[in-house]
N, C-alpha and C positions, 0 to 999 in steps of 0.2 A: 874857667880853664880853657886855654887855647889848645886846640887839637889839630892834627894833620889827618886828613882822610885819604886813604889810598884805595883805589878801585882795582880789582884783579879780575879781568874778564878773559874770555876764550871759550872755545867749543867744549862740548861735553867730553870728559875724559882727557882733556888737554894737559892737565898738570896744575890747574889753578889751586887745588887744595894743598898740593905738595908745596907750592910756593908760599901760600898763605901760612901753612903750618910751620915752615922754616922761619918765617918772620916772627910768628907767635912764640916759637921756642927761643928765639934769640932775644926778644925784648920782653917776654914774659908778662909781668904784672903791669907793664906800661901800655899793653895792647888790649883792645876789645875787638871782637870779630863778629860781623853781621853777615848772614848769608841771604842773598836775594831769594833763594828757593823757599825760605821760611815765609815769604810773603805771597805764596800762591793763594788765590782766592778760595773761599769756602764754597763747597758744592753740595751742601747737605740736602738741597731741594731736588737733586738729580739722582736717579737710581744708580747703583754701583756699576752696573754693566755699561751705562751711558757715560759715567764719569771716566771709565777706563779708556774711552774713545776720544776724550777731549784733547785738544791741541795744547799741550803744556809747554811748548817751545815758542809760542807766539807771545809778544810783549803784553797783549791784553789778558793773558792768563795770570798776571801778577798784579798785586795791589801796590804799585810803585809809588803812588801818592802817599800812602801811609809810611812807606820806607823813607821817602824824602822828609816827611815830618819828623820821623824818629831820628834821622841823622841830624837835623837841625836842633832837636832837643838835646842830643848828646853833645853837639858842638857848644851848646849853651850851658853845659855842665849838669844836665838832668838825666837821671836814669830812665830807661824805657822798659816797657813790657813787650818783648818781641814775640810775635806769633810763632807757632810751630805747625808743621804739616805732617800728616800721616800718609806716607807713600803707599802703604798697603791698602788703605781705604780710599785713597785719592780724594782726600778732603782735609780741611784745616782741623787740627787737633784742638781740644779745649785748653790744654796746657800752654802757658807762656813762659818765656825765659827772661829774667831780669838781667839787663845789660847795663853796666855802669859806665859812665863817661871816663875815658882815659886819654892820655896825650896822643896815642896813635890808635886810629880806628881803621880796621881793614874791612872792606866790603867786597865780597866775592860772589860772582855769578856770571852766567853766560851772557846776559843782556845788560850788564852794568854800564857799558858805554853806549848803549842804544838810546837811552832816554836823556834828553838835553838837561832836564832838571837834575838828574844825578850827576852828569858830567860837570855841571857848574859848581857842584859841591866838592868835587874831587881835587885834591892838591897834586896827586900823582896818579897817572892812569897807565895800567899795565895790561898787555894782551899776551896771553900764553898761547902760542901757535904750535900745534902738533899735527903729525900725519894722521889722515882720516882713518886709516886701518888701525893704528894704535888706539885712537880714541874710541872706536866702536868696541874693540876688545876690552878695554878698561871699563866701558859702560856695562858690558855684559857681566863682567866679574862683580862690579859694584852692585848692580841692580838685583842679581840673583842672591848675593850674600847679604846685602844690607836692606833691601827693599822688598824682599819676598816675591819677586816676579819670575815668571818662567821665560826661557830663552825665546820661545815663539812670540810671546807678547813683546819682548824687548826688540827683537828684529823687526816686527811689524811696525812698532812705534818709530823705530829709527828710520825706516824707509819712507813711512807715510808723513811724518812730521819733523823729526829731529834733523835729518839731513837737509830737506828743503828749507826749513826755518833757519838752519845754520847758514846756508848760502844766501838767504834773503836778509836776515837781521843780525847775525853774529859776525860773520867774516867781514862785512863792509865796515864794521866799527874799528877795525885795526887803524884806520886813518886818524882816529882820535887819540891813540895811545902815545904816551911819552916814551915807553919802553916796550919793545916787542921781543919776546924770548921764545926759543923753540922747545923749551922744557922747563918744568918746575924745578929741575935740578941744575939749571945753567948757572954756574957760579959767578960768571961775569955780570949777568943781569942782577943776580941776587946781591952781589957786592955793591953795585951802583945804587940800588934801592935802599939797602941797609945803611950805607954811608950817608945817604940823603936824610934818612930818619935820625941817625946819630947826630948829624949837624943841627937838625931841628931841635932835638932834645937838649943838646948842649947850649943852644942859643938862649934858652930860658924864656922863649916867647910865650 
């Protein structure tokens, strides 16, 4: 099976998930989605209070080598067992998710364009760029509602690691993007990417 792999990067709370979900909703069963966040390294050997202090926004916090291998397997037509992560316990969960190979593979994550090995596998590279104030507000809403974290912890993490790592490792990767959009709801950018996908699917490659 020949597949097209699309990377969707950008800062925390920028609208990556919105853009990803719109593509997934449009192309439905022709799409598989992989989240770079699922590849956070396991930290079972570190006490919980110490795990909370780790820098989860540095490239070294992710097992990107495994992700690269999984993308290659999907491209070759093989299903993978994708790891999952427990954000409340700050370590990898025991459960895995079976991801089937599809014609369109979406890869989402803040650091998707940071690693050369990933960039070389991507057919389309997208960067969702949003205002910093909007991003931190969205992160607070998400982390309190979905990840069981308190506001004080979120703000401390944002100031100590998220913001500096964004400036150091995320923002500079815009130069690698084929498409830069200011929102996950930007229809012009969405139409450009979805039309490219339609052309690929229609080509029968």
